[in-house]
C-alpha positions, -999 to +999 in steps of 0.1 A: +399-019-717+410-034-750+411-007-775+416-002-813+427+033-821+417+053-852+450+044-869+444+007-864+468+002-835+457-021-807+461-013-770+451-019-735+442+006-709+442-002-672+430+022-645+428+019-608+429+044-581+439+022-552+460-007-564+478-028-538+510-010-529+498+024-543+478+050-526+461+073-551+491+070-575+493+085-609+514+067-635+513+064-672+531+041-696+528+040-734+545+012-753+549+009-790+571-010-815+595+019-817+598+028-781+581+035-748+576+063-723+568+062-686+557+089-662+554+082-624+543+112-605+550+095-572+586+090-581+592+124-596+571+152-610+600+164-632+613+131-647+601+111-677+615+077-684+621+068-721+632+037-740+639+047-776+659+039-807+690+018-799+678+013-763+646-006-773+660-041-777+683-041-747+653-026-728+675+003-715+656+032-700+669+067-696+656+098-677+646+130-694+639+161-674+605+175-681+598+212-681+579+224-650+542+219-651+518+243-635+498+229-606+460+226-609+457+256-586+480+277-608+460+266-639+427+275-622+439+310-612+453+315-648+418+305-662+402+331-639+428+357-649+424+352-687+388+342-688+397+310-708+388+276-695+417+252-692+415+215-697+399+193-685+366+211-690+330+199-687+330+187-724+361+166-717+345+151-686+314+142-706+335+126-733+354+105-707+321+095-691+309+082-726+339+059-727+333+047-691+297+040-699+307+020-730+330-001-709+302-012-686+279-020-716+307-039-734+314-059-703+277-067-696+270-076-732+304-093-739+309-073-771+330-045-786+316-011-789+326+017-812+330+052-797+329+083-819+360+104-815 
């Protein structure tokens, strides 16, 4: 997807579940003019790679330890215990489906679509 964010920033979003060389991998990279961050859950669930400040132009990445994240099972049990739904919930799923539907229409009609936030 080619996207324009509410603040005017441009971006691309790529998603695949089964890319060559990856089996159900989960990675996320965000790149901006002031730095970048990269998470690869196959490599490590506790490490975040960052390229910030003086490291941007030499493209030097460093590792930051992330705090432990509860598993989906722990979050589910906590939701039952407290009676409060955790994210993602049904409303979030519906919002994501709106974006996916717009991608199909945009591709079929070869035009950009605005999606309310």
